[in-house]
C-alpha positions in Angstrom: 48.0 43.0 -49.5 46.1 46.0 -48.3 45.4 46.6 -44.6 41.8 46.8 -43.4 42.2 50.6 -43.0 43.6 50.9 -46.5 40.6 49.0 -47.8 38.3 51.5 -46.0 40.2 54.3 -47.6 40.1 52.7 -51.0 36.4 52.3 -50.8 36.0 56.0 -50.1 38.4 56.9 -52.9 36.2 54.7 -55.2 33.2 56.7 -54.1 35.0 60.0 -55.0 35.9 61.3 -51.6 38.8 63.8 -51.3 41.6 63.3 -48.8 40.0 65.9 -46.5 36.6 64.1 -46.8 38.2 60.8 -46.1 39.9 62.2 -43.0 36.7 63.6 -41.7 34.7 60.4 -42.4 37.3 58.2 -40.6 38.2 60.7 -37.9 41.9 60.9 -38.9 44.1 63.7 -39.9 44.3 64.9 -43.5 48.0 64.0 -43.4 47.2 60.4 -42.4 44.5 60.2 -45.1 47.0 61.3 -47.7 49.6 58.8 -46.4 47.0 56.0 -46.7 46.1 57.0 -50.3 49.8 57.1 -51.2 50.4 53.6 -49.7 47.4 52.3 -51.7 48.7 53.8 -55.0 52.1 52.3 -54.3 50.7 48.8 -53.4 48.4 48.7 -56.4 51.2 50.0 -58.7 49.1 52.8 -60.1 49.8 56.4 -60.7 46.5 58.1 -59.6 43.3 57.8 -57.7 41.2 57.0 -60.8 43.3 54.0 -61.6 43.0 52.9 -58.0 39.2 53.3 -58.1 39.0 51.2 -61.3 41.0 48.4 -59.5 39.1 48.7 -56.2 36.6 45.9 -56.7 39.5 43.5 -57.0 40.8 44.5 -53.5 37.6 45.1 -51.5 
């Protein structure tokens, strides 16, 4: 369901990273980081990062 990169991003979201911090950690742009987070929220059918973080163990 999630791509490998989305799983990496979800792990960082779960750890409390911001989009900017995710971008710096993965050496991607902030825009790309934001797009990955949006895709994750859509795929997990959740409204926010907190809900995604709660579900993260089921997808990692």
